[in-house]
N, C-alpha and C positions, 0 to 999 in steps of 0.2 A: 466538440464544442469548447473544451478547455483550451485548445490550441488558439482559439480566437482571442483569448485574453491573456495568454502566457501561462507559464507553469505556476503551480501552487507549491508552497513550501510550508513546512511545519517543524517545530522543535519539540522533541520529546525528551523526557528525563527518566533515566532508569532508577532502579532501587537504590543505587549507590550515589545518586545525585549528579551523575554525568549527563551532560546535554548533548544531543545529536540533532543536527539539522538534516531534514530529509526532503527530497523532492517527490511530490505525489504524481505518479504516472497516470493513475486512473482509480476510480472508486467503483465498487460493485455492491448492489443490493441483491442478495441471493439467499433463498430459503429462510427468509425472515431475519437475516443478519447483514451487517455492513462490513465490507472488507476494503482494504486499501493496498495498492501495489506501490511500493516506494523504493527509491534508491538514495544512497548518501548524496547530499547536495554538493559535496566537494569532489565527487567523481569526475575525472577528466574524460575528454572524448576518446582518448586512446586506451583508457583503462577498461578492463572487462567489467561490465556492470553486473553487480549482484543484486537482483531484485528480491526484496523481502515482501511478504504478504502478511499484513496485520489485520486482526479482527477487532472490531469495536464491541466491547462488552460493557454492561452496566454493573458497576460495583459501588455500593454505598450511595446510590442515587447519582453517580457520576459516570460519564462515559470515559473508558480508558482503552488504549490500544494494547493488544497483546499478541504474542506469537500463537500460531495454531498448532496445538499439540497432536491432534488426530491426523494421522498420515492420509487417510482416505479423504477427509474433509479438505486438507491442504491440496491434494491432487485435484479434487473436483473444482475447488475455487481457482486454482492455477489454470486449469483448462478453460474455465469461464472467462477469466481475465485475459488470457492469450487470445481467445476468440474475439473479445471486445476490443482489444488493442489492434488486432489485424483489421477489424471492421472500420475502426477510426482511421487507420492508415490508408485504407482503400478510398476513403471519402475525400 
């Protein structure tokens, strides 16, 4: 469905105040949490894309995106996202 309206982009700021613009490939609600698969917005077509998976967590009443520390959770979410992306590609 996201393809109908074009890509989504977001800007995040790290602890040091550095801004990064990311393209959102897909989002996933899984096991009561929200996840996002993103790539750098500046990535060219010929570059090898490095997909990052971020988790939305509540901190001080605010939603923030963070890296997934647990290796098993990361692998499970990666598998779910890949399945979702391939389903969208087939449609």
